[in-house]
C-alpha positions as CSV (number, residue, x, y, z in Angstrom):
1,X,0.0,0.0,0.0
2,X,1.4,3.4,-0.9
3,X,0.5,7.0,-0.5
4,X,-0.7,8.3,-3.8
5,X,1.6,11.0,-5.0
6,X,1.3,12.6,-8.4
7,X,4.9,13.5,-9.0
8,X,6.2,16.8,-10.5
9,X,6.9,17.1,-14.2
10,X,10.5,16.7,-15.4
11,X,12.5,16.5,-18.6
12,X,13.3,13.6,-20.8
13,X,14.0,14.2,-24.5
14,X,10.9,16.0,-25.7
15,X,9.4,15.8,-22.2
16,X,9.9,18.6,-19.8
17,X,9.5,19.6,-16.1
18,X,7.3,21.7,-13.9
19,X,7.4,22.3,-10.2
20,X,3.9,21.6,-8.9
21,X,3.1,18.5,-6.8
22,X,-0.4,17.2,-6.0
23,X,-0.8,15.0,-2.9
24,X,-4.1,13.2,-2.3
25,X,-5.2,12.5,1.3
26,X,-6.0,8.8,0.8
27,X,-4.3,5.5,0.1
28,X,-4.8,3.5,-3.1
29,X,-3.5,0.1,-4.0
30,X,-3.4,-1.2,-7.6
31,X,-5.8,1.2,-9.3
32,X,-3.6,4.3,-9.6
33,X,-2.5,3.0,-13.0
34,X,-4.2,1.0,-15.8
35,X,-1.4,-1.5,-16.0
36,X,0.0,-3.3,-12.9
37,X,3.5,-2.2,-13.7
38,X,5.4,0.3,-15.9
39,X,6.4,-1.4,-19.1
40,X,8.4,-0.5,-22.2
41,X,6.2,1.2,-24.7
42,X,5.9,4.0,-27.2
43,X,4.1,7.4,-27.3
44,X,3.0,8.4,-30.8
45,X,2.6,12.1,-31.6
46,X,0.4,13.7,-34.2
47,X,3.5,14.9,-36.1
48,X,4.6,11.3,-36.5
49,X,7.4,11.3,-33.9
50,X,7.7,8.6,-31.3
51,X,9.2,8.4,-27.9
52,X,10.0,5.1,-26.1
53,X,10.2,4.6,-22.3
54,X,8.8,2.6,-19.5
55,X,5.1,3.8,-19.5
56,X,1.8,3.6,-17.8
57,X,-1.4,5.6,-17.8
58,X,-2.7,7.2,-14.6
59,X,-6.4,6.7,-13.8
60,X,-6.8,9.8,-11.6
61,X,-5.8,12.5,-14.2
62,X,-5.8,10.3,-17.3
63,X,-2.2,11.3,-18.2
64,X,0.7,9.2,-19.5
65,X,3.6,8.8,-17.1
66,X,7.1,7.4,-17.7
67,X,10.1,6.3,-15.6
68,X,13.1,8.7,-16.0
69,X,16.1,6.4,-16.6
70,X,18.6,8.4,-14.5
71,X,16.6,9.4,-11.4
72,X,14.0,6.7,-11.7
73,X,11.3,9.3,-10.9
74,X,7.8,8.9,-12.2
75,X,7.2,11.8,-14.6
76,X,4.4,13.1,-16.8
77,X,4.7,13.8,-20.6
78,X,5.3,17.4,-21.4
79,X,3.2,17.8,-24.6
80,X,0.2,15.7,-23.6
81,X,-2.1,17.5,-26.1
82,X,0.1,16.4,-29.0
83,X,-0.2,12.6,-28.2
84,X,-2.1,10.6,-30.7
85,X,-1.8,7.1,-29.3
86,X,0.2,4.9,-26.8
87,X,1.4,1.4,-27.2
88,X,2.3,-0.6,-24.0
89,X,3.0,-4.3,-23.9
90,X,1.0,-5.1,-27.1
91,X,-1.9,-2.9,-25.8
92,X,-3.1,0.0,-27.9
93,X,-4.6,3.2,-26.3
94,X,-6.1,5.8,-28.7
95,X,-6.3,9.4,-27.5
96,X,-9.9,10.6,-27.9
97,X,-11.3,13.8,-26.3
98,X,-8.5,13.9,-23.8
99,X,-9.2,10.3,-22.8
100,X,-7.1,7.2,-23.4
101,X,-9.3,4.5,-24.8
102,X,-7.9,1.0,-25.0
103,X,-9.0,-0.7,-28.3
104,X,-9.7,-4.4,-27.8
105,X,-10.9,-7.1,-30.2
106,X,-10.1,-5.1,-33.3
107,X,-11.6,-6.5,-36.5
108,X,-11.0,-4.6,-39.8
109,X,-11.5,-1.0,-38.8
110,X,-13.8,-1.5,-35.8
111,X,-13.1,-2.4,-32.2
112,X,-14.5,-2.2,-28.6
113,X,-13.1,0.7,-26.6
114,X,-12.4,0.7,-22.8
115,X,-11.9,3.9,-20.7
116,X,-10.8,3.3,-17.1
117,X,-10.7,6.1,-14.6
118,X,-11.2,6.9,-10.9
119,X,-13.4,9.7,-9.5
120,X,-12.6,11.2,-6.1
121,X,-15.7,12.3,-4.1
122,X,-15.6,13.9,-0.7
123,X,-17.8,12.2,1.8
124,X,-21.4,13.4,1.8
125,X,-21.2,14.6,-1.8
126,X,-22.9,12.9,-4.7
127,X,-21.1,12.3,-8.0
128,X,-22.6,11.7,-11.4
129,X,-21.5,8.5,-13.0
130,X,-22.6,9.3,-16.6
131,X,-22.6,6.5,-19.1
132,X,-23.4,2.9,-18.5
133,X,-20.3,1.5,-16.8
134,X,-19.0,-0.9,-14.2
135,X,-18.5,1.1,-11.0
136,X,-17.3,0.2,-7.5
137,X,-17.1,2.3,-4.4
138,X,-13.7,1.6,-2.9
139,X,-15.1,2.2,0.6
140,X,-17.6,-0.7,0.2
141,X,-15.7,-3.2,-1.9
142,X,-12.7,-5.2,-0.9
143,X,-11.7,-6.3,-4.4
144,X,-12.4,-5.4,-8.0
145,X,-11.9,-7.5,-11.1
146,X,-10.9,-5.8,-14.4
147,X,-10.5,-8.1,-17.4
148,X,-9.3,-11.0,-15.3
149,X,-7.0,-9.0,-13.0
150,X,-8.0,-8.6,-9.3
151,X,-7.3,-5.4,-7.5
152,X,-7.3,-4.7,-3.8
153,X,-9.3,-1.6,-2.8
154,X,-9.0,0.6,0.2
155,X,-9.5,4.3,1.2
156,X,-9.5,6.6,4.2
157,X,-12.7,8.0,5.8
158,X,-12.5,11.4,4.1
159,X,-13.1,10.3,0.5
160,X,-15.1,8.0,-1.6
161,X,-13.4,6.6,-4.7
162,X,-15.3,5.2,-7.6
163,X,-13.5,3.1,-10.2
164,X,-15.2,3.3,-13.7
165,X,-14.9,1.2,-16.8
166,X,-16.8,2.9,-19.7
167,X,-17.3,1.0,-22.9
168,X,-17.3,2.4,-26.5
169,X,-17.9,1.0,-30.0
170,X,-15.3,2.4,-32.3
171,X,-14.7,2.7,-36.0
172,X,-11.8,4.8,-37.4
173,X,-11.8,8.1,-35.5
174,X,-15.5,7.7,-34.4
175,X,-16.3,6.5,-30.9
176,X,-19.8,6.1,-29.5
177,X,-21.0,4.9,-26.1
178,X,-21.5,1.2,-26.2
179,X,-25.3,0.9,-26.3
180,X,-27.9,-0.1,-28.9
181,X,-27.8,3.3,-30.6
182,X,-24.0,3.4,-30.6
183,X,-23.8,0.0,-32.4
184,X,-26.4,1.1,-34.9
185,X,-24.4,4.2,-35.8
186,X,-21.3,2.0,-36.4
187,X,-23.3,-0.6,-38.3
188,X,-26.2,1.3,-39.9
189,X,-27.1,-1.5,-42.3
190,X,-27.9,-3.7,-39.3
191,X,-30.0,-1.2,-37.4
192,X,-33.1,-3.4,-37.1
193,X,-31.2,-6.6,-36.5
194,X,-29.1,-5.0,-33.7
195,X,-32.2,-3.9,-31.8
196,X,-33.7,-7.4,-32.2
197,X,-30.5,-9.1,-31.2
198,X,-30.0,-7.0,-28.1
199,X,-33.5,-7.7,-27.0
200,X,-33.5,-11.5,-27.7
201,X,-30.0,-12.0,-26.1
202,X,-30.5,-9.6,-23.2
203,X,-27.2,-7.8,-24.0
204,X,-25.7,-6.1,-21.0
205,X,-23.7,-3.1,-22.1
206,X,-21.9,-2.9,-18.8
207,X,-20.4,-6.4,-19.4
208,X,-17.5,-6.8,-21.8
209,X,-18.3,-10.4,-22.4
210,X,-21.9,-9.8,-23.1
211,X,-21.0,-6.9,-25.5
212,X,-18.6,-9.2,-27.4
213,X,-21.6,-11.4,-28.3
214,X,-23.2,-8.4,-30.1
215,X,-19.9,-7.3,-31.5
216,X,-19.2,-10.7,-33.1
217,X,-22.7,-10.8,-34.5
218,X,-22.2,-7.4,-36.2
219,X,-18.8,-8.4,-37.6
220,X,-20.3,-11.6,-39.0
221,X,-23.3,-9.9,-40.6
222,X,-22.0,-6.5,-41.8
């Protein structure tokens, strides 16, 4: 268990430093980053340049972080707005509306997208969860399973943390919330069939496995 500390910005090649530090008054285990460990990967910029380092994506501020090779500090990318995509351990994260969306089960030019993030809510305040997603209050749940990986969850009394997994259906640079309408926009020729399939198969859009059933159906019939 470690005290969450979002470390100051610093320089590495095209990545630079700043002085501010933000310290959160709670403990978090396992969910601070999308991947369990920093791993070698590449950041791809819109101008075509690439930078390689040990990378991970933070779930609190949705920013890419890397390990500085000399000091071993955890640092944040300087030109975050110029990032197009991130590759880490054969996993692909597309940058879309300042969010990193992991694209899974890609077939041709379509895929399912996953956005993972943590909301911090002070006790006694209500937060809006937005789209259909898997959510878990860390104050009430001991463990959380995300795509087969189990995380331990814990927090102090001052804050409620909610871990979210939002799903999208994606094609090219278009991404829609994973629901009946979203799938119909990606596969307009199957509009009637999608509505019928969702109803007959009781598709749960907060379940990746359930959604894959609809996705495979659309791929097979497009």
